[in-house]
C-alpha positions as CSV (number, residue, x, y, z in Angstrom):
1,M,-45.1,-5.2,69.1
2,A,-42.7,-8.0,68.7
3,A,-44.3,-9.0,65.7
4,A,-44.3,-5.7,64.2
5,G,-40.7,-5.5,64.9
6,K,-40.2,-9.0,63.4
7,G,-42.0,-7.8,60.2
8,R,-40.1,-4.6,59.6
9,T,-36.8,-6.9,60.3
10,S,-37.9,-9.4,57.7
11,A,-38.6,-6.6,55.1
12,G,-35.0,-4.8,56.0
13,R,-33.6,-8.0,55.1
14,R,-35.4,-8.8,51.8
15,F,-34.6,-4.9,50.9
16,L,-31.1,-5.8,51.6
17,R,-30.9,-8.8,49.9
18,L,-32.5,-7.0,46.7
19,L,-30.0,-4.3,47.1
20,I,-27.3,-6.8,46.9
21,V,-28.8,-8.5,43.6
22,L,-29.0,-4.9,42.1
23,I,-25.2,-4.3,42.8
24,V,-24.5,-7.9,41.6
25,M,-26.2,-7.2,38.4
26,L,-24.8,-3.6,37.9
27,L,-21.3,-5.1,38.4
28,V,-21.7,-7.7,35.7
29,A,-23.3,-5.4,33.4
30,L,-20.4,-2.9,33.7
31,A,-18.1,-5.7,33.5
32,A,-19.6,-7.0,30.3
33,L,-19.5,-3.5,28.5
34,V,-15.7,-3.1,29.6
35,A,-15.2,-6.7,27.9
36,W,-17.5,-5.4,25.0
37,Y,-15.1,-2.3,24.3
38,L,-11.9,-4.0,24.9
39,L,-13.0,-6.9,22.8
40,A,-14.3,-4.5,19.8
41,G,-10.9,-2.9,20.1
42,R,-9.4,0.8,20.3
43,V,-7.7,2.3,17.6
44,P,-4.4,1.0,17.3
45,K,-1.4,3.2,17.8
46,P,0.7,3.7,14.3
47,P,3.2,1.0,13.5
48,P,6.7,1.9,14.4
49,V,8.6,2.4,11.1
50,P,12.5,2.1,10.9
51,T,14.7,5.1,11.5
52,P,15.5,6.4,7.6
53,T,19.4,6.5,7.1
54,P,20.9,9.5,5.6
55,G,22.0,9.7,2.1
56,R,21.1,7.5,-0.8
57,P,22.5,5.5,-2.9
58,S,23.5,6.4,-6.6
59,A,21.8,3.1,-8.1
60,Q,19.4,0.3,-6.5
61,P,18.9,-3.5,-7.7
62,A,17.8,-4.4,-11.1
63,S,14.9,-5.9,-9.1
64,C,13.6,-2.9,-7.8
65,P,10.6,-1.5,-9.8
66,D,10.8,2.5,-10.6
67,V,7.3,3.3,-9.0
68,Q,5.4,1.2,-6.4
69,V,1.5,2.0,-6.6
70,V,0.1,1.1,-3.5
71,A,-3.7,0.3,-3.4
72,I,-6.1,-0.1,-0.4
73,P,-9.4,-1.2,-1.0
74,G,-12.6,-0.6,0.9
75,T,-14.7,-2.3,3.3
76,W,-15.6,-5.7,2.5
77,E,-13.4,-5.5,-0.9
78,S,-10.4,-6.9,0.5
79,S,-9.4,-9.8,2.7
80,A,-6.2,-10.6,5.1
81,G,-4.9,-13.6,2.8
82,D,-5.5,-11.9,-0.4
83,D,-2.9,-12.1,-3.3
84,P,-1.5,-8.5,-3.4
85,F,-0.6,-9.0,-6.7
86,N,-4.0,-10.4,-8.2
87,P,-6.4,-9.8,-5.9
88,T,-9.6,-12.0,-6.0
89,A,-11.3,-11.3,-2.4
90,N,-13.8,-9.1,-4.1
91,L,-14.0,-9.2,-7.8
92,N,-16.1,-6.0,-7.6
93,S,-13.9,-4.3,-5.9
94,L,-13.9,-0.5,-6.9
95,M,-10.0,-0.2,-6.7
96,L,-9.5,-2.9,-9.3
97,N,-11.2,-0.5,-11.7
98,I,-7.8,1.6,-11.3
99,T,-5.2,-1.0,-10.8
100,R,-6.1,-3.0,-13.7
101,P,-6.0,-0.1,-16.0
102,L,-2.7,1.0,-14.4
103,E,-1.0,-2.7,-14.8
104,A,-2.1,-2.5,-18.7
105,Q,-0.6,0.5,-19.2
106,F,3.0,-0.4,-17.4
107,G,5.0,-3.5,-16.9
108,P,6.1,-4.5,-13.5
109,Q,9.7,-3.1,-13.9
110,R,8.2,0.8,-14.3
111,A,5.2,0.2,-11.7
112,Q,4.5,-2.7,-9.5
113,V,0.9,-2.7,-8.2
114,Y,0.4,-3.7,-4.8
115,T,-3.1,-3.7,-3.3
116,V,-2.9,-4.1,0.1
117,P,-4.5,-7.3,1.7
118,Y,-6.3,-6.8,4.8
119,V,-9.5,-7.6,6.8
120,A,-11.8,-5.2,5.3
121,Q,-14.6,-5.3,7.9
122,F,-16.8,-3.1,9.7
123,S,-18.7,-5.1,12.8
124,N,-22.0,-3.8,13.8
125,P,-21.6,-2.9,17.0
126,V,-25.4,-3.7,18.3
127,A,-26.0,-6.7,15.9
128,L,-27.6,-9.5,18.2
129,P,-26.6,-12.4,17.7
130,P,-23.0,-11.1,16.7
131,D,-22.2,-10.7,13.2
132,G,-19.1,-12.0,13.5
133,Q,-17.2,-9.3,11.8
134,T,-14.0,-7.7,12.8
135,S,-14.5,-4.1,14.3
136,Y,-13.8,-0.6,12.3
137,N,-10.7,-0.2,14.6
138,K,-9.1,-3.4,14.3
139,S,-10.0,-3.5,10.6
140,R,-8.2,-0.1,9.9
141,G,-5.4,-0.8,12.3
142,E,-4.7,-4.1,10.4
143,G,-4.6,-2.0,7.2
144,T,-2.5,0.6,8.5
145,A,-0.1,-1.7,9.7
146,K,-0.1,-3.8,6.4
147,A,0.3,-0.6,3.9
148,T,3.2,0.9,6.3
149,E,4.8,-2.2,6.4
150,V,4.8,-3.2,2.5
151,M,6.1,0.4,2.0
152,A,8.8,0.3,4.6
153,S,10.2,-2.6,3.2
154,M,10.3,-1.5,-0.4
155,H,12.1,1.4,0.4
156,A,14.5,-0.5,3.0
157,N,15.2,-2.8,-0.3
158,C,14.6,-0.3,-3.0
159,P,15.5,3.2,-1.5
160,L,15.1,5.1,-5.1
161,T,11.9,3.2,-5.8
162,S,9.0,6.3,-5.8
163,F,5.2,5.8,-4.5
164,V,1.6,6.7,-5.4
165,L,-0.6,5.8,-2.7
166,T,-4.5,5.6,-3.2
167,G,-7.4,3.9,-1.7
168,F,-11.5,3.8,-1.2
169,S,-13.6,4.2,1.5
170,Q,-12.0,2.3,4.7
171,G,-9.1,2.1,2.3
172,A,-8.9,5.8,1.6
173,V,-8.8,6.3,5.6
174,I,-6.2,4.1,5.9
175,A,-4.2,5.7,2.7
176,G,-4.7,9.4,4.2
177,D,-3.6,8.5,7.7
178,V,-0.1,6.8,6.2
179,A,0.0,10.0,4.0
180,A,-0.7,12.1,6.9
181,A,2.3,10.1,8.8
182,I,4.8,10.7,5.8
183,G,3.6,14.2,5.3
184,A,4.7,14.8,9.1
185,G,7.9,12.6,8.5
186,T,6.8,10.2,10.8
187,G,5.7,7.8,8.0
188,P,7.2,4.5,6.4
189,V,9.2,6.4,3.5
190,P,10.5,10.0,3.0
191,A,7.7,12.4,1.8
192,D,10.1,13.4,-1.6
193,L,9.6,9.9,-2.9
194,V,5.8,9.7,-2.9
195,L,4.3,11.2,-6.3
196,G,1.0,11.6,-5.0
197,V,-1.8,10.5,-2.6
198,G,-5.4,10.2,-4.4
199,V,-8.5,9.2,-1.9
200,I,-12.1,8.5,-2.6
201,A,-14.9,8.7,-0.2
202,D,-12.7,9.3,2.5
203,G,-14.0,9.5,6.1
204,R,-11.8,11.9,7.2
205,R,-12.2,13.9,4.5
206,D,-11.1,17.7,5.1
207,P,-12.1,20.2,2.6
208,A,-9.2,22.1,3.8
209,A,-6.6,19.6,3.6
210,A,-6.2,18.8,-0.2
211,P,-8.2,19.7,-3.3
212,T,-11.5,18.2,-4.3
213,I,-12.0,16.9,-7.5
214,G,-15.6,17.1,-9.3
215,P,-18.8,18.7,-8.1
216,S,-18.4,21.0,-5.1
217,V,-19.3,19.4,-1.6
218,G,-20.1,21.2,1.4
219,G,-19.6,18.6,3.9
220,V,-17.4,16.5,6.0
221,G,-16.0,13.2,6.3
222,A,-18.2,11.1,8.7
223,E,-15.2,11.0,11.3
224,L,-15.0,14.8,11.3
225,S,-18.8,15.0,11.3
226,L,-19.1,12.6,14.7
227,N,-15.7,13.5,16.0
228,G,-15.7,12.4,19.6
229,L,-18.2,9.4,19.1
230,K,-16.9,6.3,20.8
231,V,-18.6,2.9,20.5
232,P,-17.3,-0.2,20.8
233,G,-14.8,-1.2,18.2
234,I,-16.0,2.5,16.3
235,T,-14.0,5.3,17.1
236,M,-14.5,8.8,15.1
237,T,-11.0,10.1,15.2
238,G,-11.5,13.4,13.6
239,P,-9.5,15.3,11.6
240,R,-6.0,14.5,10.7
241,P,-3.4,16.9,13.0
242,G,-1.6,18.8,10.2
243,G,-3.5,17.7,7.5
244,F,-1.2,15.8,4.9
245,G,1.5,18.1,6.0
246,A,4.6,18.0,3.1
247,L,2.1,16.0,0.8
248,A,-0.8,18.5,1.0
249,D,0.3,19.9,-3.0
250,R,0.7,16.4,-4.3
251,T,-3.0,14.8,-2.7
252,V,-6.4,14.6,-3.7
253,Q,-10.0,13.9,-3.0
254,I,-12.7,12.5,-4.7
255,C,-16.2,12.8,-2.7
256,A,-19.7,12.5,-4.3
257,P,-22.2,14.8,-2.9
258,S,-24.8,13.2,-0.3
259,D,-21.9,10.4,0.4
260,G,-22.6,10.1,4.1
261,I,-19.1,8.8,4.2
262,C,-17.4,11.7,3.2
263,D,-20.2,14.5,2.8
264,A,-21.8,14.6,6.5
265,P,-22.5,17.8,8.3
266,P,-19.8,19.4,9.8
267,N,-19.9,19.3,13.3
268,A,-22.9,17.2,13.6
269,F,-23.2,17.3,17.7
270,K,-23.1,21.0,17.9
271,P,-26.2,22.1,19.4
272,S,-26.5,25.0,16.8
273,N,-26.0,22.3,13.9
274,L,-28.4,19.7,15.4
275,L,-31.6,21.0,13.0
276,A,-29.5,21.4,10.0
277,S,-27.6,17.9,10.7
278,L,-31.2,16.3,11.1
279,S,-32.4,17.9,7.8
280,R,-29.8,15.7,5.8
281,V,-30.6,12.4,7.6
282,G,-33.1,11.9,4.3
283,E,-30.0,12.3,2.2
284,Y,-28.5,8.5,3.6
285,I,-31.3,6.4,3.4
286,N,-31.3,4.1,0.8
287,N,-28.9,6.1,-1.0
288,P,-26.6,4.1,-3.2
289,V,-24.0,6.9,-4.1
290,H,-21.3,5.4,-2.1
291,A,-21.3,2.3,-4.3
292,L,-21.4,4.3,-7.7
293,Y,-17.8,5.8,-7.7
294,N,-17.0,4.1,-11.0
295,T,-20.1,5.9,-12.9
296,F,-20.0,8.9,-10.8
297,V,-19.0,11.7,-13.0
298,V,-16.3,14.6,-12.0
299,D,-15.6,16.6,-15.2
300,Q,-17.3,18.0,-18.1
301,N,-15.7,15.5,-20.3
302,G,-17.9,12.6,-18.5
303,T,-14.7,11.1,-17.0
304,T,-15.8,9.1,-14.0
305,A,-14.0,9.0,-10.5
306,T,-12.2,5.9,-11.5
307,Q,-11.3,6.8,-14.8
308,W,-10.0,10.3,-13.3
309,M,-7.9,8.8,-10.4
310,T,-6.5,6.1,-13.1
311,N,-5.2,8.8,-15.4
312,W,-4.2,10.5,-12.7
313,A,-2.1,7.8,-11.2
314,A,-0.7,7.1,-14.6
315,D,0.6,10.5,-15.3
316,K,2.6,10.4,-11.7
317,V,4.0,6.9,-13.2
318,R,4.7,8.4,-16.6
319,S,7.0,11.6,-14.9
320,A,8.5,9.4,-12.2
321,P,12.5,9.3,-12.1
322,V,14.0,6.4,-13.8
323,P,16.6,5.2,-11.1
324,A,19.9,3.6,-12.0
325,H,20.5,0.1,-11.4
326,E,23.0,-1.8,-10.1
């Protein structure tokens, strides 16, 4: 009897030790998961913008351009230290097919072309070993802050300068977010100074927010399709509340059919949509369309997406006011 009692006591102690070890392992795993999320970064809050001063002068300094064209490259097409007036981080950047022709058409006094330099990365959150990339949340936060800063600075020094805002892929998400803030009256410049907003392959593309140029596209941006999905460093933020607001009538979108970044199944997580969403998965496997906007034709004249956006931006610059200079 005594031996049996000792056996039960010994087994109980082993079970207790095992339970303690399992609890410790669980706590360590939870701590690691929390650290993973924190290090990967959440979507940063919009950067603060200066309070606009009432009224505008009748003239501005002679050094001010009439128009500032703010271009934001896509993922892996920029770097934080790139030269905004001569970007060389990626010589195959799609935005160069728009900005270079604009620079060839207009001098810097008429249109200053500024390519926002930012980290422009998208880390794989489950890569083992870690890929060393900056997370999407941190990257888009940096790009948004830099775009906001350069526009706010230009407006502070050149209060009569107008703006054209354009971007591709991750840069389109950033350009669209900045435009939405401006349209809501909380952005870096007044809405009436924005001549136009043009985005290509916007991950937050909402067909109802602005017209889409080119072939009919039935889907939505990936961030609308996967709204609510949160993994370390990647937050799908859904549609922009209020769309583009006061800039809706000056905003255009380009999206190629079957580009999963901007043409994803609506409400993919909704149970009634799961089968339809799964049926489109095959479209995105080894599909290079997201990298082919320089040859993607958007009208019957054979105009490509980058040519169309260049012509659109050039028209905005040509028709822009010419401020008086001091």
